[in-house]
All heavy atoms as an XYZ file, in Angstrom:
923
protein
N    -130.139     43.649    -88.965
C    -128.802     43.978    -88.502
C    -128.293     42.941    -87.501
O    -127.130     42.614    -87.509
C    -128.839     45.391    -87.895
C    -127.507     45.878    -87.462
S    -126.390     46.020    -88.871
C    -125.082     46.897    -88.174
N    -129.181     42.455    -86.623
C    -128.780     41.472    -85.625
C    -128.315     40.183    -86.295
O    -127.298     39.610    -85.926
C    -129.923     41.214    -84.619
C    -130.125     42.452    -83.747
C    -129.610     39.998    -83.752
C    -131.321     42.388    -82.839
N    -129.048     39.747    -87.302
C    -128.667     38.514    -88.004
C    -127.293     38.652    -88.653
O    -126.494     37.717    -88.634
C    -129.721     38.140    -89.057
C    -130.977     37.578    -88.451
C    -132.078     38.387    -88.221
C    -131.051     36.241    -88.098
C    -133.231     37.873    -87.661
C    -132.203     35.708    -87.533
C    -133.291     36.534    -87.329
O    -134.417     36.017    -86.777
N    -127.028     39.808    -89.215
C    -125.726     40.054    -89.835
C    -124.616     40.040    -88.779
O    -123.549     39.456    -88.999
C    -125.747     41.393    -90.584
C    -124.457     41.786    -91.290
C    -124.087     40.752    -92.351
C    -124.615     43.163    -91.927
N    -124.868     40.649    -87.636
C    -123.877     40.677    -86.555
C    -123.587     39.266    -86.044
O    -122.435     38.899    -85.821
C    -124.362     41.566    -85.414
N    -124.643     38.466    -85.869
C    -124.457     37.079    -85.407
C    -123.718     36.273    -86.463
O    -122.802     35.496    -86.147
C    -125.816     36.436    -85.050
C    -125.663     34.942    -84.795
C    -126.408     37.118    -83.814
N    -124.072     36.449    -87.722
C    -123.400     35.709    -88.803
C    -121.928     36.092    -88.901
O    -121.052     35.215    -89.017
C    -124.108     35.973    -90.129
N    -121.630     37.369    -88.846
C    -120.240     37.825    -88.912
C    -119.462     37.335    -87.697
O    -118.346     36.832    -87.828
C    -120.185     39.355    -89.005
C    -118.793     39.976    -89.073
C    -118.025     39.462    -90.290
C    -118.894     41.493    -89.108
N    -120.053     37.471    -86.520
C    -119.404     36.969    -85.305
C    -119.162     35.472    -85.385
O    -118.102     34.974    -85.011
N    -120.151     34.730    -85.891
C    -120.017     33.285    -86.035
C    -118.894     32.903    -86.978
O    -118.118     31.978    -86.702
N    -118.791     33.610    -88.083
C    -117.715     33.330    -89.039
C    -116.352     33.582    -88.397
O    -115.431     32.755    -88.519
C    -117.887     34.182    -90.293
N    -116.223     34.690    -87.703
C    -114.943     35.000    -87.045
C    -114.630     34.002    -85.933
O    -113.473     33.610    -85.744
C    -114.966     36.429    -86.499
C    -115.025     37.534    -87.551
C    -115.242     38.889    -86.885
C    -113.769     37.545    -88.408
N    -115.640     33.592    -85.183
C    -115.427     32.610    -84.115
C    -115.008     31.261    -84.660
O    -114.098     30.612    -84.132
N    -115.648     30.829    -85.736
C    -115.315     29.535    -86.337
C    -113.902     29.539    -86.901
O    -113.131     28.579    -86.718
C    -116.324     29.193    -87.431
N    -113.528     30.614    -87.567
C    -112.179     30.721    -88.124
C    -111.142     30.772    -86.996
O    -110.069     30.159    -87.092
C    -112.065     31.949    -89.058
C    -110.626     32.258    -89.421
C    -112.896     31.716    -90.310
N    -111.465     31.464    -85.927
C    -110.548     31.530    -84.781
C    -110.357     30.159    -84.150
O    -109.235     29.755    -83.832
C    -111.074     32.505    -83.730
O    -111.151     33.805    -84.253
N    -111.457     29.425    -83.971
C    -111.360     28.075    -83.397
C    -110.548     27.171    -84.306
O    -109.690     26.419    -83.850
C    -112.744     27.489    -83.168
C    -112.680     26.057    -82.654
C    -114.030     25.524    -82.267
N    -115.089     25.936    -83.143
C    -115.867     25.102    -83.829
N    -115.693     23.808    -83.730
N    -116.818     25.561    -84.588
N    -110.806     27.233    -85.595
C    -110.057     26.418    -86.554
C    -108.570     26.761    -86.504
O    -107.717     25.871    -86.508
C    -110.600     26.623    -87.974
C    -109.879     25.821    -88.996
C    -110.118     24.456    -89.113
C    -108.963     26.411    -89.837
C    -109.438     23.698    -90.056
C    -108.283     25.670    -90.786
C    -108.522     24.307    -90.896
N    -108.251     28.042    -86.409
C    -106.855     28.470    -86.339
C    -106.145     27.932    -85.110
O    -104.999     27.468    -85.192
N    -106.805     27.958    -83.980
C    -106.216     27.406    -82.759
C    -106.021     25.903    -82.909
O    -104.992     25.353    -82.511
C    -107.062     27.759    -81.520
C    -106.903     29.246    -81.204
C    -106.665     26.902    -80.313
C    -107.783     29.756    -80.098
N    -106.988     25.226    -83.509
C    -106.863     23.784    -83.740
C    -105.677     23.460    -84.632
O    -104.929     22.518    -84.361
N    -105.505     24.229    -85.675
C    -104.367     24.012    -86.580
C    -103.046     24.266    -85.853
O    -102.078     23.540    -86.028
C    -104.469     24.923    -87.806
C    -105.592     24.558    -88.746
C    -105.408     23.171    -89.336
O    -106.104     22.241    -88.960
N    -104.472     23.029    -90.233
N    -103.029     25.309    -85.056
C    -101.828     25.679    -84.315
C    -101.418     24.566    -83.342
O    -100.237     24.287    -83.160
C    -102.096     26.989    -83.578
C    -100.980     27.499    -82.725
C     -99.702     27.776    -83.105
C    -101.050     27.799    -81.337
N     -98.977     28.234    -82.041
C     -99.779     28.261    -80.943
C    -102.070     27.740    -80.396
C     -99.502     28.656    -79.641
C    -101.791     28.135    -79.099
C    -100.521     28.591    -78.741
N    -102.387     23.912    -82.747
C    -102.107     22.867    -81.763
C    -102.065     21.458    -82.363
O    -101.745     20.504    -81.658
C    -103.159     22.905    -80.642
C    -103.086     24.126    -79.735
C    -104.281     24.160    -78.795
C    -101.782     24.151    -78.955
N    -102.342     21.333    -83.651
C    -102.438     20.005    -84.279
C    -101.157     19.185    -84.141
O    -101.206     17.972    -83.967
C    -102.816     20.145    -85.745
N    -100.037     19.840    -84.190
C     -98.760     19.131    -84.124
C     -98.145     19.136    -82.728
O     -96.956     18.888    -82.564
C     -97.775     19.748    -85.120
C     -98.234     19.580    -86.551
O     -98.876     18.549    -86.840
O     -97.959     20.474    -87.367
N     -98.960     19.375    -81.716
C     -98.444     19.505    -80.358
C     -98.001     18.177    -79.748
O     -97.260     18.161    -78.785
C     -99.505     20.129    -79.451
O    -100.598     19.226    -79.290
N     -98.498     17.071    -80.293
C     -98.194     15.772    -79.701
C     -99.155     15.395    -78.591
O     -99.024     14.342    -77.990
N    -100.103     16.269    -78.314
C    -101.065     16.004    -77.248
C    -102.494     15.944    -77.787
O    -103.441     16.200    -77.048
C    -100.979     17.080    -76.162
C     -99.651     17.091    -75.461
C     -98.692     18.046    -75.774
C     -99.348     16.129    -74.505
C     -97.464     18.045    -75.142
C     -98.118     16.125    -73.872
C     -97.182     17.088    -74.201
O     -95.974     17.072    -73.570
N    -102.653     15.609    -79.047
C    -103.986     15.602    -79.663
C    -104.944     14.675    -78.912
O    -106.140     14.937    -78.850
C    -103.886     15.202    -81.125
N    -104.425     13.598    -78.337
C    -105.284     12.665    -77.606
C    -105.879     13.289    -76.341
O    -106.824     12.766    -75.779
C    -104.507     11.392    -77.256
C    -103.358     11.631    -76.322
N    -102.187     12.235    -76.731
C    -103.208     11.357    -75.006
C    -101.361     12.316    -75.699
N    -101.958     11.799    -74.644
N    -105.346     14.417    -75.912
C    -105.873     15.113    -74.738
C    -106.833     16.237    -75.131
O    -107.323     16.955    -74.269
C    -104.733     15.692    -73.899
C    -103.793     14.666    -73.283
C    -102.655     15.367    -72.548
C    -104.540     13.734    -72.343
N    -107.062     16.403    -76.420
C    -108.009     17.397    -76.949
C    -107.659     18.827    -76.538
O    -108.508     19.564    -76.033
C    -109.442     17.073    -76.517
C    -109.791     15.622    -76.557
N    -109.726     14.870    -77.724
C    -110.188     14.771    -75.586
C    -110.087     13.632    -77.451
N    -110.359     13.531    -76.176
N    -106.416     19.259    -76.755
C    -106.017     20.586    -76.263
C    -106.742     21.742    -76.938
O    -107.026     22.746    -76.279
C    -104.518     20.649    -76.552
C    -104.322     19.719    -77.709
C    -105.319     18.614    -77.481
N    -107.058     21.634    -78.212
C    -107.699     22.759    -78.897
C    -109.105     22.995    -78.343
O    -109.479     24.135    -78.037
C    -107.745     22.516    -80.404
N    -109.888     21.935    -78.204
C    -111.239     22.070    -77.670
C    -111.192     22.602    -76.243
O    -111.940     23.512    -75.873
C    -111.971     20.716    -77.706
O    -111.967     20.236    -79.044
C    -113.387     20.835    -77.204
N    -110.295     22.059    -75.451
C    -110.135     22.489    -74.066
C    -109.787     23.977    -74.003
O    -110.411     24.751    -73.280
C    -109.052     21.633    -73.400
C    -108.811     21.953    -71.961
C    -109.704     21.538    -70.991
C    -107.691     22.662    -71.575
C    -109.483     21.821    -69.648
C    -107.459     22.946    -70.244
C    -108.357     22.531    -69.276
N    -108.798     24.380    -74.802
C    -108.326     25.763    -74.772
C    -109.408     26.746    -75.216
O    -109.629     27.762    -74.550
C    -107.081     25.914    -75.650
C    -106.406     27.275    -75.655
C    -105.949     27.667    -74.249
C    -105.218     27.260    -76.610
N    -110.098     26.455    -76.308
C    -111.115     27.407    -76.764
C    -112.290     27.472    -75.795
O    -112.890     28.535    -75.637
C    -111.596     27.146    -78.207
C    -110.457     27.280    -79.189
C    -112.297     25.833    -78.361
N    -112.613     26.371    -75.136
C    -113.699     26.416    -74.160
C    -113.317     27.247    -72.943
O    -114.135     28.007    -72.412
C    -114.135     25.013    -73.762
C    -114.957     24.345    -74.840
O    -115.571     24.997    -75.667
N    -114.973     23.034    -74.842
N    -112.072     27.147    -72.486
C    -111.618     27.951    -71.348
C    -111.533     29.424    -71.745
O    -112.011     30.305    -71.020
C    -110.270     27.423    -70.805
C    -109.683     28.368    -69.773
C    -110.455     26.033    -70.201
N    -110.947     29.707    -72.912
C    -110.858     31.095    -73.384
C    -112.260     31.672    -73.598
O    -112.539     32.805    -73.209
C    -110.031     31.179    -74.678
C    -108.558     30.883    -74.392
C    -110.169     32.560    -75.330
C    -107.713     30.709    -75.643
N    -113.135     30.887    -74.205
C    -114.504     31.349    -74.434
C    -115.232     31.663    -73.138
O    -115.997     32.633    -73.057
N    -114.987     30.860    -72.117
C    -115.603     31.111    -70.813
C    -115.083     32.407    -70.199
O    -115.849     33.170    -69.609
C    -115.338     29.929    -69.872
O    -115.970     28.771    -70.363
N    -113.789     32.646    -70.343
C    -113.213     33.901    -69.865
C    -113.850     35.083    -70.605
O    -114.287     36.060    -69.981
C    -111.701     33.902    -70.081
C    -110.971     35.186    -69.709
C    -110.830     35.285    -68.201
C    -109.613     35.234    -70.370
N    -113.943     34.971    -71.919
C    -114.477     36.063    -72.721
C    -115.960     36.321    -72.465
O    -116.390     37.475    -72.481
C    -114.230     35.795    -74.207
C    -112.766     35.808    -74.644
C    -112.643     35.436    -76.114
C    -112.119     37.154    -74.354
N    -116.740     35.267    -72.208
C    -118.164     35.491    -71.940
C    -118.342     36.204    -70.601
O    -119.254     37.015    -70.438
C    -119.000     34.182    -72.003
C    -120.493     34.490    -72.147
C    -118.784     33.308    -70.791
C    -120.927     34.956    -73.488
N    -117.437     35.948    -69.653
C    -117.473     36.681    -68.390
C    -117.175     38.157    -68.586
O    -117.858     39.024    -68.041
N    -116.156     38.442    -69.393
C    -115.817     39.833    -69.698
C    -116.972     40.502    -70.442
O    -117.372     41.629    -70.119
C    -114.514     39.906    -70.536
C    -114.279     41.322    -71.058
C    -113.318     39.426    -69.715
N    -117.529     39.810    -71.422
C    -118.628     40.367    -72.208
C    -119.859     40.632    -71.350
O    -120.510     41.674    -71.487
C    -118.985     39.426    -73.358
C    -120.154     39.852    -74.237
C    -119.863     41.190    -74.915
C    -120.452     38.780    -75.270
N    -120.171     39.723    -70.443
C    -121.336     39.890    -69.575
C    -121.233     41.179    -68.764
O    -122.164     41.973    -68.715
C    -121.473     38.674    -68.651
C    -122.633     38.768    -67.703
C    -123.919     38.473    -68.140
C    -122.454     39.135    -66.385
C    -125.002     38.560    -67.278
C    -123.516     39.222    -65.509
C    -124.802     38.938    -65.956
N    -120.082     41.382    -68.150
C    -119.902     42.590    -67.339
C    -119.785     43.817    -68.236
O    -120.356     44.869    -67.937
C    -118.671     42.449    -66.413
C    -118.359     43.759    -65.711
C    -118.916     41.349    -65.393
N    -119.070     43.689    -69.347
C    -118.938     44.811    -70.273
C    -120.286     45.276    -70.798
O    -120.537     46.483    -70.916
N    -121.160     44.338    -71.092
C    -122.497     44.683    -71.585
C    -123.323     45.371    -70.511
O    -124.185     46.202    -70.820
C    -123.214     43.429    -72.089
N    -123.048     45.039    -69.236
C    -123.731     45.716    -68.126
C    -123.220     47.146    -67.962
O    -123.988     48.058    -67.690
C    -123.476     44.987    -66.804
C    -124.253     43.726    -66.582
C    -123.938     43.115    -65.213
O    -122.894     43.437    -64.610
O    -124.758     42.309    -64.752
N    -121.908     47.322    -68.096
C    -121.282     48.616    -67.811
C    -121.422     49.607    -68.961
O    -121.485     50.806    -68.738
C    -119.790     48.444    -67.504
C    -119.485     47.556    -66.320
C    -120.052     48.136    -65.018
N    -119.578     47.443    -63.858
C    -120.159     46.389    -63.305
N    -121.232     45.876    -63.840
N    -119.664     45.829    -62.227
N    -121.398     49.102    -70.159
C    -121.484     49.952    -71.341
C    -122.787     49.638    -72.059
O    -123.280     48.530    -72.013
C    -120.303     49.691    -72.278
C    -118.977     49.907    -71.621
C    -118.226     48.826    -71.182
C    -118.488     51.187    -71.407
C    -117.009     49.018    -70.566
C    -117.268     51.387    -70.790
C    -116.525     50.301    -70.361
N    -123.301     50.598    -72.716
C    -124.539     50.380    -73.444
C    -124.188     49.786    -74.802
O    -123.890     50.510    -75.745
C    -125.310     51.705    -73.616
O    -125.487     52.288    -72.326
C    -126.651     51.465    -74.256
N    -124.177     48.459    -74.843
C    -123.928     47.774    -76.103
C    -125.251     47.573    -76.816
O    -126.249     47.241    -76.184
C    -123.289     46.405    -75.864
C    -121.852     46.342    -75.398
C    -121.417     44.890    -75.245
C    -120.935     47.055    -76.369
N    -125.229     47.744    -78.100
C    -126.443     47.455    -78.859
C    -126.718     45.957    -78.786
O    -125.817     45.151    -78.535
C    -126.275     47.881    -80.314
O    -125.346     47.032    -80.964
N    -127.959     45.601    -79.004
C    -128.319     44.186    -78.996
C    -127.557     43.435    -80.089
O    -127.104     42.315    -79.883
C    -129.822     44.016    -79.174
C    -130.279     42.585    -79.006
C    -131.781     42.418    -79.106
O    -132.456     43.317    -79.649
O    -132.269     41.376    -78.647
N    -127.372     44.086    -81.225
C    -126.636     43.452    -82.329
C    -125.188     43.183    -81.925
O    -124.649     42.100    -82.201
C    -126.690     44.325    -83.578
N    -124.542     44.126    -81.261
C    -123.150     43.936    -80.831
C    -123.055     42.831    -79.788
O    -122.184     41.955    -79.870
C    -122.585     45.242    -80.280
N    -123.945     42.875    -78.807
C    -123.916     41.862    -77.740
C    -124.166     40.471    -78.302
O    -123.436     39.521    -78.002
C    -124.954     42.208    -76.665
C    -124.931     41.297    -75.462
C    -125.984     41.688    -74.437
N    -127.321     41.790    -74.959
C    -128.115     40.749    -75.228
N    -127.688     39.530    -75.020
N    -129.337     40.931    -75.691
N    -125.183     40.326    -79.140
C    -125.500     39.015    -79.709
C    -124.466     38.581    -80.740
O    -124.170     37.390    -80.859
C    -126.899     39.027    -80.319
C    -128.041     39.155    -79.313
C    -129.374     39.323    -80.034
C    -128.070     37.978    -78.364
N    -123.907     39.526    -81.472
C    -122.860     39.186    -82.430
C    -121.643     38.602    -81.740
O    -121.030     37.645    -82.231
N    -121.315     39.157    -80.561
C    -120.160     38.654    -79.816
C    -120.477     37.370    -79.049
O    -119.665     36.448    -79.026
C    -119.642     39.735    -78.863
C    -118.952     40.875    -79.570
S    -118.233     42.076    -78.423
C    -119.647     43.091    -78.064
N    -121.653     37.314    -78.421
C    -121.957     36.149    -77.578
C    -122.466     34.967    -78.400
O    -121.826     33.918    -78.458
C    -122.949     36.522    -76.479
O    -124.175     36.953    -77.029
N    -123.586     35.128    -79.056
C    -124.175     34.039    -79.835
C    -123.322     33.751    -81.064
O    -123.057     32.595    -81.394
C    -125.622     34.390    -80.252
C    -126.188     33.331    -81.180
C    -126.498     34.548    -79.018
N    -122.872     34.812    -81.742
C    -122.100     34.649    -82.962
C    -120.685     34.156    -82.697
O    -120.371     32.983    -82.874
N    -119.826     35.069    -82.244
C    -118.415     34.736    -82.076
C    -118.191     33.614    -81.065
O    -117.591     32.593    -81.375
C    -117.595     35.966    -81.673
C    -116.127     35.662    -81.553
C    -115.326     35.654    -82.674
C    -115.562     35.354    -80.331
C    -113.976     35.343    -82.577
C    -114.223     35.044    -80.211
C    -113.420     35.040    -81.343
N    -118.673     33.807    -79.835
C    -118.398     32.815    -78.796
C    -119.166     31.516    -79.024
O    -118.679     30.439    -78.680
C    -118.689     33.392    -77.412
C    -117.733     34.520    -77.003
C    -118.181     35.152    -75.702
C    -116.303     34.025    -76.908
N    -120.338     31.607    -79.622
C    -121.086     30.396    -79.953
C    -120.355     29.530    -80.961
O    -120.347     28.305    -80.870
N    -119.730     30.155    -81.941
C    -118.967     29.408    -82.947
C    -117.568     29.056    -82.446
O    -116.989     28.058    -82.861
C    -118.867     30.216    -84.243
N    -117.025     29.880    -81.579
C    -115.660     29.673    -81.084
C    -115.585     28.510    -80.102
O    -114.668     27.700    -80.158
C    -115.169     30.966    -80.418
C    -113.758     30.906    -79.910
C    -112.699     30.802    -80.796
C    -113.493     30.976    -78.561
C    -111.387     30.756    -80.334
C    -112.195     30.935    -78.084
C    -111.133     30.824    -78.979
N    -116.527     28.433    -79.177
C    -116.509     27.345    -78.210
C    -117.096     26.087    -78.831
O    -117.764     26.143    -79.853
C    -117.260     27.726    -76.915
O    -118.600     28.055    -77.240
C    -116.582     28.883    -76.210
N    -116.849     24.968    -78.202
C    -117.088     23.703    -78.898
C    -117.722     22.642    -78.014
O    -117.188     21.548    -77.861
C    -115.752     23.151    -79.423
O    -114.876     23.010    -78.313
C    -115.126     24.059    -80.441
N    -118.886     22.934    -77.477
C    -119.514     21.950    -76.602
C    -119.846     20.658    -77.335
O    -119.717     19.573    -76.772
C    -120.768     22.520    -75.936
C    -121.255     21.657    -74.820
C    -120.620     21.670    -73.590
C    -122.318     20.805    -74.998
C    -121.048     20.857    -72.550
C    -122.764     19.984    -73.970
C    -122.120     20.011    -72.747
N    -120.251     20.752    -78.581
C    -120.563     19.528    -79.329
C    -119.305     18.692    -79.542
O    -119.338     17.466    -79.405
C    -121.229     19.857    -80.664
O    -120.398     20.683    -81.449
N    -118.194     19.327    -79.856
C    -116.934     18.586    -80.010
C    -116.504     17.995    -78.673
O    -116.041     16.852    -78.605
C    -115.838     19.501    -80.564
N    -116.664     18.754    -77.611
C    -116.358     18.295    -76.264
C    -117.153     17.032    -75.939
O    -116.611     16.035    -75.453
C    -116.676     19.431    -75.280
C    -116.686     19.073    -73.826
C    -115.515     18.806    -73.154
C    -117.882     19.041    -73.117
C    -115.528     18.509    -71.787
C    -117.906     18.756    -71.770
C    -116.719     18.479    -71.109
N    -118.437     17.047    -76.243
C    -119.304     15.898    -75.968
C    -118.883     14.673    -76.770
O    -118.824     13.560    -76.234
C    -120.760     16.245    -76.291
O    -121.186     17.314    -75.492
N    -118.585     14.874    -78.036
C    -118.156     13.762    -78.880
C    -116.828     13.189    -78.400
O    -116.649     11.965    -78.343
C    -118.042     14.216    -80.338
C    -117.562     13.151    -81.319
C    -118.517     11.960    -81.361
C    -117.387     13.765    -82.707
N    -115.895     14.045    -78.029
C    -114.602     13.568    -77.543
C    -114.761     12.773    -76.252
O    -114.115     11.733    -76.070
C    -113.643     14.749    -77.357
C    -113.214     15.342    -78.673
C    -112.558     16.703    -78.534
O    -112.642     17.359    -77.498
N    -111.914     17.138    -79.598
N    -115.620     13.228    -75.360
C    -115.878     12.480    -74.125
C    -116.476     11.114    -74.420
O    -116.026     10.099    -73.872
C    -116.840     13.253    -73.216
C    -116.268     14.392    -72.412
C    -117.384     15.102    -71.654
C    -115.203     13.924    -71.470
N    -117.480     11.084    -75.260
C    -118.129      9.825    -75.601
C    -117.154      8.863    -76.281
O    -117.116      7.673    -75.951
C    -119.336     10.075    -76.502
C    -120.146      8.835    -76.876
C    -120.665      8.129    -75.627
C    -121.290      9.220    -77.781
N    -116.345      9.377    -77.180
C    -115.351      8.539    -77.861
C    -114.348      7.971    -76.870
O    -114.005      6.780    -76.926
C    -114.636      9.352    -78.955
O    -115.619      9.837    -79.876
C    -113.626      8.510    -79.700
N    -113.867      8.807    -75.954
C    -112.947      8.318    -74.923
C    -113.584      7.198    -74.109
O    -112.957      6.172    -73.846
C    -112.516      9.454    -73.986
C    -111.448     10.359    -74.575
O    -110.914     10.033    -75.655
O    -111.158     11.398    -73.951
N    -114.827      7.382    -73.699
C    -115.526      6.364    -72.903
C    -115.689      5.084    -73.708
O    -115.420      3.981    -73.213
C    -116.879      6.905    -72.405
C    -116.646      8.007    -71.365
C    -117.739      5.780    -71.829
C    -117.877      8.841    -71.054
N    -116.102      5.210    -74.956
C    -116.286      4.023    -75.798
C    -114.974      3.295    -76.067
O    -114.967      2.086    -76.271
C    -116.949      4.418    -77.124
C    -118.397      4.809    -76.940
C    -119.030      5.327    -78.222
O    -118.355      5.802    -79.130
N    -120.354      5.234    -78.274
N    -113.880      4.018    -76.040
C    -112.561      3.406    -76.243
C    -111.958      2.894    -74.938
O    -110.809      2.457    -74.911
C    -111.615      4.409    -76.904
C    -111.993      4.740    -78.331
C    -111.127      5.830    -78.944
O    -110.275      6.420    -78.230
O    -111.320      6.097    -80.147
N    -112.711      2.965    -73.862
C    -112.231      2.456    -72.591
C    -111.350      3.428    -71.823
O    -110.748      3.061    -70.811
N    -111.270      4.664    -72.277
C    -110.444      5.686    -71.615
C    -111.299      6.486    -70.628
O    -111.375      7.710    -70.696
C    -109.827      6.610    -72.674
C    -108.904      5.914    -73.648
C    -107.643      5.444    -72.965
O    -107.197      6.007    -71.962
N    -107.067      4.374    -73.480
N    -111.914      5.774    -69.705
C    -112.865      6.399    -68.785
C    -112.170      7.397    -67.863
O    -112.685      8.496    -67.632
C    -113.623      5.317    -67.972
C    -114.547      5.957    -66.947
C    -114.404      4.412    -68.912
N    -111.008      7.056    -67.341
C    -110.291      7.965    -66.453
C    -109.932      9.258    -67.187
O    -110.106     10.357    -66.641
C    -109.032      7.301    -65.898
C    -108.261      8.091    -64.849
C    -109.142      8.388    -63.636
C    -107.035      7.309    -64.409
N    -109.455      9.132    -68.415
C    -109.130     10.322    -69.204
C    -110.399     11.158    -69.438
O    -110.374     12.376    -69.321
C    -108.496      9.923    -70.538
C    -108.101     11.131    -71.373
C    -107.250     10.780    -72.554
N    -108.021     10.075    -73.564
C    -107.481      9.403    -74.574
N    -106.160      9.312    -74.683
N    -108.231      8.800    -75.468
N    -111.516     10.514    -69.732
C    -112.776     11.220    -69.967
C    -113.233     11.965    -68.713
O    -113.659     13.118    -68.789
C    -113.851     10.239    -70.436
N    -113.124     11.306    -67.573
C    -113.523     11.943    -66.307
C    -112.628     13.139    -66.009
O    -113.106     14.217    -65.625
C    -113.501     10.920    -65.147
C    -113.624     11.606    -63.795
C    -114.609      9.888    -65.336
N    -111.330     12.973    -66.208
C    -110.403     14.081    -65.969
C    -110.701     15.243    -66.917
O    -110.774     16.401    -66.502
C    -108.949     13.633    -66.131
C    -107.981     14.771    -66.014
C    -107.665     15.308    -64.775
C    -107.409     15.324    -67.146
C    -106.791     16.384    -64.664
C    -106.536     16.397    -67.055
C    -106.227     16.927    -65.806
N    -110.876     14.935    -68.195
C    -111.141     15.957    -69.211
C    -112.440     16.708    -68.902
O    -112.477     17.944    -68.933
C    -111.198     15.289    -70.584
C    -111.475     16.191    -71.758
C    -110.816     17.404    -71.922
C    -112.388     15.804    -72.737
C    -111.059     18.208    -73.015
C    -112.639     16.604    -73.841
C    -111.969     17.807    -73.976
O    -112.219     18.594    -75.065
N    -113.497     15.982    -68.582
C    -114.777     16.619    -68.280
C    -114.665     17.480    -67.018
O    -115.127     18.630    -67.000
C    -115.866     15.562    -68.108
N    -114.060     16.937    -65.984
C    -113.928     17.670    -64.722
C    -113.069     18.912    -64.888
O    -113.436     20.002    -64.421
C    -113.313     16.767    -63.653
O    -114.120     15.637    -63.448
N    -111.927     18.754    -65.544
C    -111.023     19.893    -65.739
C    -111.680     20.963    -66.601
O    -111.567     22.159    -66.312
C    -109.716     19.428    -66.368
N    -112.377     20.551    -67.639
C    -113.022     21.515    -68.524
C    -114.100     22.295    -67.784
O    -114.125     23.532    -67.832
C    -113.626     20.813    -69.760
O    -112.568     20.198    -70.498
C    -114.355     21.793    -70.652
N    -114.986     21.605    -67.104
C    -116.070     22.295    -66.402
C    -115.498     23.202    -65.313
O    -115.870     24.384    -65.210
C    -117.084     21.286    -65.819
C    -118.067     21.976    -64.891
C    -117.814     20.565    -66.947
N    -114.577     22.702    -64.526
C    -113.996     23.495    -63.441
C    -113.276     24.729    -63.982
O    -113.519     25.856    -63.540
C    -113.046     22.640    -62.601
C    -112.376     23.393    -61.499
C    -113.079     23.763    -60.366
C    -111.042     23.749    -61.599
C    -112.466     24.485    -59.343
C    -110.417     24.463    -60.584
C    -111.133     24.835    -59.458
N    -112.387     24.525    -64.948
C    -111.610     25.656    -65.460
C    -112.472     26.638    -66.248
O    -112.200     27.839    -66.230
C    -110.428     25.178    -66.296
C    -109.286     24.619    -65.455
C    -108.194     24.030    -66.340
C    -108.696     25.697    -64.555
N    -113.507     26.162    -66.914
C    -114.398     27.085    -67.617
C    -115.193     27.936    -66.637
O    -115.380     29.140    -66.857
C    -115.312     26.329    -68.576
S    -114.447     25.724    -70.046
N    -115.644     27.343    -65.539
C    -116.333     28.131    -64.513
C    -115.393     29.157    -63.892
O    -115.752     30.327    -63.727
C    -116.899     27.218    -63.429
C    -118.135     26.419    -63.810
C    -118.469     25.414    -62.713
C    -119.320     27.333    -64.073
N    -114.192     28.734    -63.557
C    -113.198     29.648    -62.987
C    -112.853     30.746    -63.994
O    -112.735     31.917    -63.644
C    -111.933     28.875    -62.541
C    -112.265     27.925    -61.393
C    -110.799     29.832    -62.165
C    -112.798     28.580    -60.140
N    -112.693     30.374    -65.268
C    -112.365     31.357    -66.300
C    -113.470     32.391    -66.453
O    -113.205     33.583    -66.617
C    -112.105     30.671    -67.641
O    -110.937     29.890    -67.565
N    -114.697     31.955    -66.403
C    -115.827     32.882    -66.495
C    -115.809     33.849    -65.310
O    -115.965     35.059    -65.482
C    -117.141     32.110    -66.553
S    -118.582     33.148    -66.857
N    -115.576     33.326    -64.118
C    -115.480     34.164    -62.927
C    -114.323     35.150    -63.044
O    -114.473     36.340    -62.757
C    -115.318     33.296    -61.676
C    -115.105     34.040    -60.362
C    -116.325     34.879    -60.015
C    -114.797     33.048    -59.247
N    -113.167     34.667    -63.490
C    -112.004     35.544    -63.666
C    -112.315     36.630    -64.685
O    -111.975     37.805    -64.490
C    -110.748     34.733    -64.067
C    -109.623     35.633    -64.538
C    -110.277     33.871    -62.901
N    -112.970     36.249    -65.776
C    -113.346     37.235    -66.783
C    -114.266     38.306    -66.228
O    -114.092     39.503    -66.504
N    -115.234     37.889    -65.433
C    -116.156     38.846    -64.831
C    -115.427     39.782    -63.870
O    -115.629     41.000    -63.895
C    -117.290     38.113    -64.120
C    -118.227     37.397    -65.065
S    -119.447     36.383    -64.213
C    -120.587     37.660    -63.677
N    -114.569     39.213    -63.029
C    -113.831     40.040    -62.058
C    -112.844     40.964    -62.758
O    -112.669     42.118    -62.360
C    -113.128     39.159    -61.029
C    -114.091     38.402    -60.120
C    -115.044     39.310    -59.374
O    -114.621     40.380    -58.866
O    -116.240     38.963    -59.284
N    -112.193     40.457    -63.794
C    -111.275     41.278    -64.571
C    -112.013     42.456    -65.211
O    -111.570     43.601    -65.128
C    -110.598     40.425    -65.653
C    -109.657     41.143    -66.616
C    -108.453     41.659    -65.860
C    -109.231     40.206    -67.717
N    -113.149     42.162    -65.807
C    -113.933     43.228    -66.435
C    -114.415     44.237    -65.407
O    -114.377     45.451    -65.665
C    -115.111     42.619    -67.187
N    -114.845     43.765    -64.251
C    -115.300     44.703    -63.208
C    -114.151     45.600    -62.746
O    -114.354     46.790    -62.508
C    -115.882     43.939    -62.017
C    -117.251     43.371    -62.308
C    -117.871     42.685    -61.101
N    -119.184     42.192    -61.457
C    -119.549     40.932    -61.389
N    -118.723     40.005    -60.926
N    -120.774     40.561    -61.756
N    -112.951     45.035    -62.627
C    -111.823     45.846    -62.180
C    -111.406     46.873    -63.236
O    -110.930     47.942    -62.905
C    -110.636     44.952    -61.812
O    -110.043     44.398    -62.947
N    -111.617     46.553    -64.490
C    -111.258     47.472    -65.571
C    -112.373     48.477    -65.827
O    -112.118     49.660    -66.008
C    -110.931     46.687    -66.867
C    -110.777     47.601    -68.061
C    -109.677     45.840    -66.681
N    -113.621     48.007    -65.838
C    -114.739     48.860    -66.237
C    -115.288     49.725    -65.106
O    -115.990     50.693    -65.353
C    -115.880     48.033    -66.820
C    -115.496     47.237    -68.029
C    -116.099     46.017    -68.295
C    -114.515     47.673    -68.913
C    -115.769     45.270    -69.402
C    -114.159     46.932    -70.032
C    -114.787     45.725    -70.279
N    -115.014     49.364    -63.867
C    -115.551     50.147    -62.742
C    -114.600     51.246    -62.315
O    -113.464     51.253    -62.497
C    -115.856     49.240    -61.550
C    -117.101     48.391    -61.779
O    -117.876     48.705    -62.697
O    -117.277     47.417    -61.029
């Protein structure tokens, strides 16, 4: 059952990430990697909510892993983030790479904290 939950969550996460990428493809800001940035920030917010929600409610292991490892694992894009950073550096866009890495890490940490606090305020 756990494998099925992770697989289903992964499929939904991948499709969601792809949908956001398609939605932002024509934004004119593709060089700033908005889709990867956005899904990583949203994913960080959601993992914070899920962490607290799993503490407050008795979630089955299949549900928790399906949402975290499955959905959020496929939805967030650390490998794409890493490749985009490396490509920027190799293309001489070091300042852009530093800004992108710093903003992503900072906002993802803040988003996770916000998600946790939001969940605590709702679930408590």
